[in-house]
N, CA, C, O and the ligand as a Tripos MOL2 file, in Angstrom:
@<TRIPOS>MOLECULE
protein
  257   255    65     0     0
PROTEIN
NO_CHARGES

@<TRIPOS>ATOM
      1 N           0.8080   -1.2150   -0.0430 N.3       1 MET1
      2 CA         -0.0850   -0.0180   -0.0140 C.3       1 MET1
      3 C           0.9140    1.3140    0.0740 C.2       1 MET1
      4 O           1.8190    1.5050    0.8870 O.2       1 MET1
      5 N           0.5280    2.0630   -0.8720 N.am      2 ALA2
      6 CA          1.1940    3.3130   -0.8560 C.3       2 ALA2
      7 C           0.8650    4.3130    0.2550 C.2       2 ALA2
      8 O          -0.2960    4.6230    0.5230 O.2       2 ALA2
      9 N           1.8920    4.7840    0.8630 N.am      3 ARG3
     10 CA          1.7920    5.7850    1.9580 C.3       3 ARG3
     11 C           1.1870    7.0030    1.5620 C.2       3 ARG3
     12 O           1.5920    7.5130    0.5170 O.2       3 ARG3
     13 N           0.3330    7.5360    2.1780 N.am      4 LYS4
     14 CA         -0.2940    8.8090    1.8890 C.3       4 LYS4
     15 C           0.7060    9.9580    2.2300 C.2       4 LYS4
     16 O           1.1490   10.1130    3.3680 O.2       4 LYS4
     17 N           0.9940   10.6580    1.2990 N.am      5 ILE5
     18 CA          1.9720   11.8110    1.5460 C.3       5 ILE5
     19 C           1.0590   12.9840    2.1280 C.2       5 ILE5
     20 O           0.0110   13.3210    1.5760 O.2       5 ILE5
     21 N           1.5300   13.5560    3.2540 N.am      6 ILE6
     22 CA          0.9540   14.5900    3.8000 C.3       6 ILE6
     23 C           1.7830   15.8570    3.6020 C.2       6 ILE6
     24 O           2.9460   15.9120    4.0030 O.2       6 ILE6
     25 N           1.1850   16.8680    2.9870 N.am      7 LEU7
     26 CA          1.8970   17.9710    2.6130 C.3       7 LEU7
     27 C           1.7770   19.0760    3.8800 C.2       7 LEU7
     28 O           0.7660   19.1660    4.5770 O.2       7 LEU7
     29 N           2.8340   19.7980    4.0340 N.am      8 VAL8
     30 CA          2.5940   20.5800    5.2410 C.3       8 VAL8
     31 C           2.9370   21.9550    4.6740 C.2       8 VAL8
     32 O           3.8530   21.9860    3.8530 O.2       8 VAL8
     33 N           2.3350   23.0790    4.9940 N.am      9 CYS9
     34 CA          2.5740   24.3880    4.5480 C.3       9 CYS9
     35 C           3.8810   24.8820    4.9970 C.2       9 CYS9
     36 O           4.2150   24.8200    6.1800 O.2       9 CYS9
     37 N           4.6790   25.4060    4.0120 N.am     10 ASP10
     38 CA          6.0430   25.8350    4.5880 C.3      10 ASP10
     39 C           6.0360   27.2130    5.2860 C.2      10 ASP10
     40 O           7.0590   27.6690    5.7970 O.2      10 ASP10
     41 N           4.9260   27.8220    5.2930 N.am     11 LYS11
     42 CA          4.7690   29.0090    5.9690 C.3      11 LYS11
     43 C           4.1570   28.9020    7.3310 C.2      11 LYS11
     44 O           4.7700   29.2870    8.3260 O.2      11 LYS11
     45 N           2.9120   28.3650    7.3910 N.am     12 CYS12
     46 CA          2.4060   28.2590    8.8410 C.3      12 CYS12
     47 C           2.4050   26.8290    9.3450 C.2      12 CYS12
     48 O           2.0060   26.6120   10.4890 O.2      12 CYS12
     49 N           2.8230   25.8400    8.5700 N.am     13 GLY13
     50 CA          2.9180   24.5420    9.2300 C.3      13 GLY13
     51 C           1.7520   23.7520    9.1370 C.2      13 GLY13
     52 O           1.7800   22.5670    9.4700 O.2      13 GLY13
     53 N           0.6270   24.3520    8.6710 N.am     14 LYS14
     54 CA         -0.6640   23.6770    8.6080 C.3      14 LYS14
     55 C          -0.6020   22.5370    7.5620 C.2      14 LYS14
     56 O           0.1170   22.5830    6.5630 O.2      14 LYS14
     57 N          -1.3690   21.5760    7.8630 N.am     15 GLU15
     58 CA         -1.3350   20.5620    6.9130 C.3      15 GLU15
     59 C          -2.2320   20.9360    5.5340 C.2      15 GLU15
     60 O          -3.2930   21.5520    5.6340 O.2      15 GLU15
     61 N          -1.7650   20.5570    4.4150 N.am     16 VAL16
     62 CA         -2.3620   21.0620    3.2450 C.3      16 VAL16
     63 C          -3.1900   19.6430    2.7360 C.2      16 VAL16
     64 O          -2.6790   18.5280    2.6390 O.2      16 VAL16
     65 N          -4.4020   19.9540    2.4850 N.am     17 GLU17
     66 CA         -5.3400   18.8540    1.9310 C.3      17 GLU17
     67 C          -4.7900   18.4440    0.6050 C.2      17 GLU17
     68 O          -4.0340   19.1980   -0.0080 O.2      17 GLU17
     69 N          -5.1410   17.2820    0.1420 N.am     18 GLU18
     70 CA         -4.9320   16.7870   -1.1580 C.3      18 GLU18
     71 C          -5.7170   17.7450   -2.1950 C.2      18 GLU18
     72 O          -6.8280   18.2040   -1.9310 O.2      18 GLU18
     73 N          -5.1030   17.9720   -3.2710 N.am     19 ALA19
     74 CA         -5.7590   18.7830   -4.3000 C.3      19 ALA19
     75 C          -6.0150   20.1630   -3.8590 C.2      19 ALA19
     76 O          -6.8740   20.8110   -4.4560 O.2      19 ALA19
     77 N          -5.3510   20.6950   -2.8590 N.am     20 ARG20
     78 CA         -5.4360   21.9710   -2.3970 C.3      20 ARG20
     79 C          -3.9320   22.5980   -2.1860 C.2      20 ARG20
     80 O          -2.9290   21.8960   -2.3150 O.2      20 ARG20
     81 N          -3.8840   23.8380   -1.8850 N.am     21 GLY21
     82 CA         -2.7720   24.4860   -1.6130 C.3      21 GLY21
     83 C          -2.0080   24.9060   -2.9930 C.2      21 GLY21
     84 O          -2.5790   24.8660   -4.0830 O.2      21 GLY21
     85 N          -0.7970   25.2690   -2.8420 N.am     22 ALA22
     86 CA         -0.0580   25.7340   -4.0620 C.3      22 ALA22
     87 C           1.4020   25.6640   -3.7930 C.2      22 ALA22
     88 O           1.8540   25.5470   -2.6540 O.2      22 ALA22
     89 N           2.1180   25.7380   -4.8530 N.am     23 VAL23
     90 CA          3.5540   25.7710   -4.8090 C.3      23 VAL23
     91 C           3.9870   27.1500   -5.2340 C.2      23 VAL23
     92 O           3.5640   27.6980   -6.2520 O.2      23 VAL23
     93 N           4.9070   27.7130   -4.3470 N.am     24 LEU24
     94 CA          5.4020   28.9940   -4.6830 C.3      24 LEU24
     95 C           6.8280   28.8550   -5.1790 C.2      24 LEU24
     96 O           7.6740   28.3870   -4.4170 O.2      24 LEU24
     97 N           7.1290   29.2110   -6.3390 N.am     25 ARG25
     98 CA          8.4750   28.9200   -6.8940 C.3      25 ARG25
     99 C           9.1310   30.2480   -7.1330 C.2      25 ARG25
    100 O           8.6510   31.1630   -7.8020 O.2      25 ARG25
    101 N          10.3970   30.2460   -6.4470 N.am     26 VAL26
    102 CA         11.2270   31.5150   -6.6710 C.3      26 VAL26
    103 C          12.3920   31.1800   -7.5770 C.2      26 VAL26
    104 O          13.2350   30.3630   -7.2070 O.2      26 VAL26
    105 N          12.4720   31.8160   -8.8130 N.am     27 THR27
    106 CA         13.5750   31.6250   -9.6710 C.3      27 THR27
    107 C          14.4190   32.9390   -9.6750 C.2      27 THR27
    108 O          13.8980   34.0080   -9.9930 O.2      27 THR27
    109 N          15.6010   32.8510   -9.3540 N.am     28 TYR28
    110 CA         16.5610   33.9450   -9.3850 C.3      28 TYR28
    111 C          16.8680   34.2050  -10.8120 C.2      28 TYR28
    112 O          17.0100   33.3620  -11.6980 O.2      28 TYR28
    113 N          16.9590   35.6530  -10.9170 N.am     29 SER29
    114 CA         17.4860   36.0420  -12.3210 C.3      29 SER29
    115 C          18.8860   35.6420  -12.6000 C.2      29 SER29
    116 O          19.2850   35.4900  -13.7550 O.2      29 SER29
    117 N          19.6590   35.4640  -11.5270 N.am     30 ASP30
    118 CA         21.0020   35.0340  -11.6920 C.3      30 ASP30
    119 C          20.8650   33.4410  -11.6270 C.2      30 ASP30
    120 O          20.5210   32.9140  -10.5690 O.2      30 ASP30
    121 N          21.1420   32.6730  -12.7810 N.am     31 ALA31
    122 CA         20.8050   31.3400  -12.9420 C.3      31 ALA31
    123 C          21.5720   30.6140  -11.9990 C.2      31 ALA31
    124 O          21.0780   29.5780  -11.5550 O.2      31 ALA31
    125 N          22.8500   31.0260  -11.5600 N.am     32 ARG32
    126 CA         23.6790   30.1880  -10.7190 C.3      32 ARG32
    127 C          23.0690   30.0660   -9.3570 C.2      32 ARG32
    128 O          23.3360   29.1140   -8.6240 O.2      32 ARG32
    129 N          22.2200   31.0660   -9.0060 N.am     33 ARG33
    130 CA         21.5670   30.7170   -7.7390 C.3      33 ARG33
    131 C          20.5480   29.8070   -7.7170 C.2      33 ARG33
    132 O          20.1590   29.3190   -6.6550 O.2      33 ARG33
    133 N          19.9910   29.4760   -8.9640 N.am     34 GLY34
    134 CA         18.9790   28.3180   -8.9480 C.3      34 GLY34
    135 C          17.6300   28.8150   -8.5870 C.2      34 GLY34
    136 O          17.2620   29.9150   -8.9990 O.2      34 GLY34
    137 N          16.8900   28.0950   -7.8630 N.am     35 SER35
    138 CA         15.5230   28.4000   -7.5640 C.3      35 SER35
    139 C          15.2850   27.6830   -6.2430 C.2      35 SER35
    140 O          16.0610   26.8570   -5.7650 O.2      35 SER35
    141 N          14.1600   28.0700   -5.7110 N.am     36 LYS36
    142 CA         13.7810   27.5110   -4.5800 C.3      36 LYS36
    143 C          12.0640   27.5660   -4.5840 C.2      36 LYS36
    144 O          11.4130   28.4170   -5.1900 O.2      36 LYS36
    145 N          11.5450   26.5580   -3.8390 N.am     37 GLN37
    146 CA          9.9170   26.4600   -3.8710 C.3      37 GLN37
    147 C           9.6400   26.1230   -2.5300 C.2      37 GLN37
    148 O          10.4100   25.5510   -1.7590 O.2      37 GLN37
    149 N           8.3470   26.5620   -2.2680 N.am     38 ALA38
    150 CA          7.5580   26.3650   -0.9330 C.3      38 ALA38
    151 C           6.2330   25.7680   -1.3120 C.2      38 ALA38
    152 O           5.5550   26.0780   -2.2920 O.2      38 ALA38
    153 N           5.9560   24.8580   -0.3870 N.am     39 ASP39
    154 CA          4.4580   24.4960   -0.4950 C.3      39 ASP39
    155 C           3.5570   25.3560    0.3550 C.2      39 ASP39
    156 O           4.0080   25.6300    1.4670 O.2      39 ASP39
    157 N           2.6220   25.7320    0.1080 N.am     40 LEU40
    158 CA          1.7200   26.6590    0.8060 C.3      40 LEU40
    159 C           0.3350   26.0750    0.8090 C.2      40 LEU40
    160 O          -0.0460   25.2740   -0.0440 O.2      40 LEU40
    161 N          -0.4950   26.5650    1.9320 N.am     41 CYS41
    162 CA         -1.8290   26.1340    1.9970 C.3      41 CYS41
    163 C          -2.5100   27.2510    1.2350 C.2      41 CYS41
    164 O          -1.9330   28.2730    0.8630 O.2      41 CYS41
    165 N          -3.9050   26.9410    1.0170 N.am     42 ASP42
    166 CA         -4.5910   28.0090    0.3340 C.3      42 ASP42
    167 C          -4.6760   29.3270    0.7170 C.2      42 ASP42
    168 O          -4.7610   30.2570   -0.0850 O.2      42 ASP42
    169 N          -4.6550   29.4570    2.0890 N.am     43 SER43
    170 CA         -4.7750   30.8860    2.7860 C.3      43 SER43
    171 C          -3.3740   31.5160    2.5350 C.2      43 SER43
    172 O          -3.3380   32.6490    2.0560 O.2      43 SER43
    173 N          -2.2950   30.9030    2.8060 N.am     44 CYS44
    174 CA         -0.9770   31.4830    2.7600 C.3      44 CYS44
    175 C          -0.6700   31.8700    1.3410 C.2      44 CYS44
    176 O          -0.1460   32.9520    1.0750 O.2      44 CYS44
    177 N          -1.0070   30.9540    0.4060 N.am     45 ALA45
    178 CA         -0.9390   31.1970   -1.0610 C.3      45 ALA45
    179 C          -1.5500   32.5990   -1.4870 C.2      45 ALA45
    180 O          -1.0500   33.3700   -2.3060 O.2      45 ALA45
    181 N          -2.7040   32.7780   -0.7910 N.am     46 GLY46
    182 CA         -3.3860   33.9560   -1.1920 C.3      46 GLY46
    183 C          -2.7940   35.0720   -0.7170 C.2      46 GLY46
    184 O          -2.9550   36.1240   -1.3370 O.2      46 GLY46
    185 N          -2.1000   35.0430    0.3250 N.am     47 ASN47
    186 CA         -1.3870   36.2600    0.9750 C.3      47 ASN47
    187 C          -0.0080   36.4850    0.5270 C.2      47 ASN47
    188 O           0.6630   37.4270    0.9490 O.2      47 ASN47
    189 N           0.4340   35.5970   -0.3580 N.am     48 MET48
    190 CA          1.6900   35.7940   -0.9320 C.3      48 MET48
    191 C           1.6440   36.9900   -2.0410 C.2      48 MET48
    192 O           0.6110   37.2320   -2.6650 O.2      48 MET48
    193 N           2.7880   37.6740   -2.2190 N.am     49 PRO49
    194 CA          2.8390   38.7370   -3.2170 C.3      49 PRO49
    195 C           2.9350   38.0270   -4.5270 C.2      49 PRO49
    196 O           3.3170   36.8600   -4.6160 O.2      49 PRO49
    197 N           2.5850   38.7450   -5.5100 N.am     50 GLY50
    198 CA          2.5550   38.1380   -6.9200 C.3      50 GLY50
    199 C           1.3490   38.4990   -7.7980 C.2      50 GLY50
    200 O           0.4120   39.1230   -7.3010 O.2      50 GLY50
    201 N           1.3430   38.1860   -8.8810 N.am     51 ARG51
    202 CA          0.2120   38.5260   -9.7960 C.3      51 ARG51
    203 C          -0.0700   37.3080  -10.5600 C.2      51 ARG51
    204 O           0.7690   36.4170  -10.6890 O.2      51 ARG51
    205 N          -1.3160   37.2620  -11.0990 N.am     52 ALA52
    206 CA         -1.8800   36.1690  -11.7880 C.3      52 ALA52
    207 C          -1.0170   36.0420  -13.1170 C.2      52 ALA52
    208 O          -0.7680   37.0510  -13.7770 O.2      52 ALA52
    209 N          -0.6130   34.9220  -13.4580 N.am     53 VAL53
    210 CA          0.1860   34.6400  -14.7000 C.3      53 VAL53
    211 C          -0.6270   33.8900  -15.6010 C.2      53 VAL53
    212 O          -1.2780   32.9330  -15.1830 O.2      53 VAL53
    213 N          -0.6510   34.2590  -16.8810 N.am     54 ALA54
    214 CA         -1.4660   33.5160  -17.8580 C.3      54 ALA54
    215 C          -0.8620   32.1180  -18.1560 C.2      54 ALA54
    216 O           0.3600   32.0040  -18.2630 O.2      54 ALA54
    217 N          -1.5980   31.1670  -18.2770 N.am     55 ARG55
    218 CA         -1.0500   29.7600  -18.6540 C.3      55 ARG55
    219 C          -0.2220   29.7340  -19.8460 C.2      55 ARG55
    220 O          -0.4870   30.4430  -20.8170 O.2      55 ARG55
    221 N           0.7860   28.9320  -19.8110 N.am     56 ARG56
    222 CA          1.7320   29.0730  -20.8930 C.3      56 ARG56
    223 C           1.0100   28.2390  -22.1400 C.2      56 ARG56
    224 O           0.1150   27.4040  -22.0150 O.2      56 ARG56
    225 N           1.5540   28.6290  -23.2190 N.am     57 GLY57
    226 CA          1.1940   27.8570  -24.4390 C.3      57 GLY57
    227 C           0.1570   28.2470  -25.3030 C.2      57 GLY57
    228 O           0.0330   27.7760  -26.4330 O.2      57 GLY57
    229 N          -0.7470   29.2630  -24.7170 N.am     58 ARG58
    230 CA         -1.6850   29.6880  -25.5030 C.3      58 ARG58
    231 C          -1.8240   31.3460  -25.4730 C.2      58 ARG58
    232 O          -1.9370   32.0100  -24.4430 O.2      58 ARG58
    233 N          -1.7960   31.7900  -26.6280 N.am     59 LYS59
    234 CA         -1.9330   33.4280  -26.5890 C.3      59 LYS59
    235 C          -3.2550   33.7650  -26.2850 C.2      59 LYS59
    236 O          -4.1490   33.1060  -26.8150 O.2      59 LYS59
    237 N          -3.5500   34.7390  -25.4700 N.am     60 PRO60
    238 CA         -4.8800   35.3000  -25.2210 C.3      60 PRO60
    239 C          -5.5700   35.8590  -26.3880 C.2      60 PRO60
    240 O          -5.0700   36.7630  -27.0580 O.2      60 PRO60
    241 N          -6.7930   35.2970  -26.6580 N.am     61 LYS61
    242 CA         -7.4480   35.6810  -27.7330 C.3      61 LYS61
    243 C          -7.9760   37.1510  -27.4820 C.2      61 LYS61
    244 O          -8.1760   37.5590  -26.3380 O.2      61 LYS61
    245 N          -8.1830   37.8940  -28.5580 N.am     62 SER62
    246 CA         -8.8210   39.2150  -28.3830 C.3      62 SER62
    247 C         -10.3420   39.0020  -28.5380 C.2      62 SER62
    248 O         -10.8470   38.3680  -29.4640 O.2      62 SER62
    249 N         -11.0490   39.6240  -27.4880 N.am     63 VAL63
    250 CA        -12.3690   39.4790  -27.3910 C.3      63 VAL63
    251 C         -13.0950   40.0650  -28.5890 C.2      63 VAL63
    252 O         -12.8770   41.2440  -28.8710 O.2      63 VAL63
    253 N         -13.9570   39.3310  -29.3340 N.am     64 ALA64
    254 CA        -14.5460   39.9420  -30.3330 C.3      64 ALA64
    255 C         -15.7400   40.8780  -30.0050 C.2      64 ALA64
    256 O         -16.3250   41.4740  -30.9100 O.2      64 ALA64
    257 ZN         -0.2380   28.1200    5.3280 Zn       65 ZN65
@<TRIPOS>BOND
     1     1     2 1
     2     2     3 1
     3     3     4 2
     4     3     5 am
     5     5     6 1
     6     6     7 1
     7     7     8 2
     8     7     9 am
     9     9    10 1
    10    10    11 1
    11    11    12 2
    12    11    13 am
    13    13    14 1
    14    14    15 1
    15    15    16 2
    16    15    17 am
    17    17    18 1
    18    18    19 1
    19    19    20 2
    20    19    21 am
    21    21    22 1
    22    22    23 1
    23    23    24 2
    24    23    25 am
    25    25    26 1
    26    26    27 1
    27    27    28 2
    28    27    29 am
    29    29    30 1
    30    30    31 1
    31    31    32 2
    32    31    33 am
    33    33    34 1
    34    34    35 1
    35    35    36 2
    36    35    37 am
    37    37    38 1
    38    38    39 1
    39    39    40 2
    40    39    41 am
    41    41    42 1
    42    42    43 1
    43    43    44 2
    44    43    45 am
    45    45    46 1
    46    46    47 1
    47    47    48 2
    48    47    49 am
    49    49    50 1
    50    50    51 1
    51    51    52 2
    52    51    53 am
    53    53    54 1
    54    54    55 1
    55    55    56 2
    56    55    57 am
    57    57    58 1
    58    58    59 1
    59    59    60 2
    60    59    61 am
    61    61    62 1
    62    62    63 1
    63    63    64 2
    64    63    65 am
    65    65    66 1
    66    66    67 1
    67    67    68 2
    68    67    69 am
    69    69    70 1
    70    70    71 1
    71    71    72 2
    72    71    73 am
    73    73    74 1
    74    74    75 1
    75    75    76 2
    76    75    77 am
    77    77    78 1
    78    78    79 1
    79    79    80 2
    80    79    81 am
    81    81    82 1
    82    82    83 1
    83    83    84 2
    84    83    85 am
    85    85    86 1
    86    86    87 1
    87    87    88 2
    88    87    89 am
    89    89    90 1
    90    90    91 1
    91    91    92 2
    92    91    93 am
    93    93    94 1
    94    94    95 1
    95    95    96 2
    96    95    97 am
    97    97    98 1
    98    98    99 1
    99    99   100 2
   100    99   101 am
   101   101   102 1
   102   102   103 1
   103   103   104 2
   104   103   105 am
   105   105   106 1
   106   106   107 1
   107   107   108 2
   108   107   109 am
   109   109   110 1
   110   110   111 1
   111   111   112 2
   112   111   113 am
   113   113   114 1
   114   114   115 1
   115   115   116 2
   116   115   117 am
   117   117   118 1
   118   118   119 1
   119   119   120 2
   120   119   121 am
   121   121   122 1
   122   122   123 1
   123   123   124 2
   124   123   125 am
   125   125   126 1
   126   126   127 1
   127   127   128 2
   128   127   129 am
   129   129   130 1
   130   130   131 1
   131   131   132 2
   132   131   133 am
   133   133   134 1
   134   134   135 1
   135   135   136 2
   136   135   137 am
   137   137   138 1
   138   138   139 1
   139   139   140 2
   140   139   141 am
   141   141   142 1
   142   142   143 1
   143   143   144 2
   144   143   145 am
   145   145   146 1
   146   146   147 1
   147   147   148 2
   148   147   149 am
   149   149   150 1
   150   150   151 1
   151   151   152 2
   152   151   153 am
   153   153   154 1
   154   154   155 1
   155   155   156 2
   156   155   157 am
   157   157   158 1
   158   158   159 1
   159   159   160 2
   160   159   161 am
   161   161   162 1
   162   162   163 1
   163   163   164 2
   164   163   165 am
   165   165   166 1
   166   166   167 1
   167   167   168 2
   168   167   169 am
   169   169   170 1
   170   170   171 1
   171   171   172 2
   172   171   173 am
   173   173   174 1
   174   174   175 1
   175   175   176 2
   176   175   177 am
   177   177   178 1
   178   178   179 1
   179   179   180 2
   180   179   181 am
   181   181   182 1
   182   182   183 1
   183   183   184 2
   184   183   185 am
   185   185   186 1
   186   186   187 1
   187   187   188 2
   188   187   189 am
   189   189   190 1
   190   190   191 1
   191   191   192 2
   192   191   193 am
   193   193   194 1
   194   194   195 1
   195   195   196 2
   196   195   197 am
   197   197   198 1
   198   198   199 1
   199   199   200 2
   200   199   201 am
   201   201   202 1
   202   202   203 1
   203   203   204 2
   204   203   205 am
   205   205   206 1
   206   206   207 1
   207   207   208 2
   208   207   209 am
   209   209   210 1
   210   210   211 1
   211   211   212 2
   212   211   213 am
   213   213   214 1
   214   214   215 1
   215   215   216 2
   216   215   217 am
   217   217   218 1
   218   218   219 1
   219   219   220 2
   220   219   221 am
   221   221   222 1
   222   222   223 1
   223   223   224 2
   224   223   225 am
   225   225   226 1
   226   226   227 1
   227   227   228 2
   228   227   229 am
   229   229   230 1
   230   230   231 1
   231   231   232 2
   232   231   233 am
   233   233   234 1
   234   234   235 1
   235   235   236 2
   236   235   237 am
   237   237   238 1
   238   238   239 1
   239   239   240 2
   240   239   241 am
   241   241   242 1
   242   242   243 1
   243   243   244 2
   244   243   245 am
   245   245   246 1
   246   246   247 1
   247   247   248 2
   248   247   249 am
   249   249   250 1
   250   250   251 1
   251   251   252 2
   252   251   253 am
   253   253   254 1
   254   254   255 1
   255   255   256 2
@<TRIPOS>SUBSTRUCTURE
     1 MET1         2 RESIDUE 1 A MET
     2 ALA2         6 RESIDUE 1 A ALA
     3 ARG3        10 RESIDUE 1 A ARG
     4 LYS4        14 RESIDUE 1 A LYS
     5 ILE5        18 RESIDUE 1 A ILE
     6 ILE6        22 RESIDUE 1 A ILE
     7 LEU7        26 RESIDUE 1 A LEU
     8 VAL8        30 RESIDUE 1 A VAL
     9 CYS9        34 RESIDUE 1 A CYS
    10 ASP10       38 RESIDUE 1 A ASP
    11 LYS11       42 RESIDUE 1 A LYS
    12 CYS12       46 RESIDUE 1 A CYS
    13 GLY13       50 RESIDUE 1 A GLY
    14 LYS14       54 RESIDUE 1 A LYS
    15 GLU15       58 RESIDUE 1 A GLU
    16 VAL16       62 RESIDUE 1 A VAL
    17 GLU17       66 RESIDUE 1 A GLU
    18 GLU18       70 RESIDUE 1 A GLU
    19 ALA19       74 RESIDUE 1 A ALA
    20 ARG20       78 RESIDUE 1 A ARG
    21 GLY21       82 RESIDUE 1 A GLY
    22 ALA22       86 RESIDUE 1 A ALA
    23 VAL23       90 RESIDUE 1 A VAL
    24 LEU24       94 RESIDUE 1 A LEU
    25 ARG25       98 RESIDUE 1 A ARG
    26 VAL26      102 RESIDUE 1 A VAL
    27 THR27      106 RESIDUE 1 A THR
    28 TYR28      110 RESIDUE 1 A TYR
    29 SER29      114 RESIDUE 1 A SER
    30 ASP30      118 RESIDUE 1 A ASP
    31 ALA31      122 RESIDUE 1 A ALA
    32 ARG32      126 RESIDUE 1 A ARG
    33 ARG33      130 RESIDUE 1 A ARG
    34 GLY34      134 RESIDUE 1 A GLY
    35 SER35      138 RESIDUE 1 A SER
    36 LYS36      142 RESIDUE 1 A LYS
    37 GLN37      146 RESIDUE 1 A GLN
    38 ALA38      150 RESIDUE 1 A ALA
    39 ASP39      154 RESIDUE 1 A ASP
    40 LEU40      158 RESIDUE 1 A LEU
    41 CYS41      162 RESIDUE 1 A CYS
    42 ASP42      166 RESIDUE 1 A ASP
    43 SER43      170 RESIDUE 1 A SER
    44 CYS44      174 RESIDUE 1 A CYS
    45 ALA45      178 RESIDUE 1 A ALA
    46 GLY46      182 RESIDUE 1 A GLY
    47 ASN47      186 RESIDUE 1 A ASN
    48 MET48      190 RESIDUE 1 A MET
    49 PRO49      194 RESIDUE 1 A PRO
    50 GLY50      198 RESIDUE 1 A GLY
    51 ARG51      202 RESIDUE 1 A ARG
    52 ALA52      206 RESIDUE 1 A ALA
    53 VAL53      210 RESIDUE 1 A VAL
    54 ALA54      214 RESIDUE 1 A ALA
    55 ARG55      218 RESIDUE 1 A ARG
    56 ARG56      222 RESIDUE 1 A ARG
    57 GLY57      226 RESIDUE 1 A GLY
    58 ARG58      230 RESIDUE 1 A ARG
    59 LYS59      234 RESIDUE 1 A LYS
    60 PRO60      238 RESIDUE 1 A PRO
    61 LYS61      242 RESIDUE 1 A LYS
    62 SER62      246 RESIDUE 1 A SER
    63 VAL63      250 RESIDUE 1 A VAL
    64 ALA64      254 RESIDUE 1 A ALA
    65 ZN65       257 GROUP 0 **** ****
């Protein structure tokens, strides 16, 4: 039996339910510094700075 993986929010330490939460990924402009990421619960993710980013791969259609 596969063990259930319990995700814990990296900010508040709360357990993140399956299919919930978010991953915050920080990528440095200096590629040598690499990147880091944090698992966040829904409420912490909402409180993080940032803006909505369009999904990759499709250009937004102009509204007719
Ligand atoms: Zn949290």
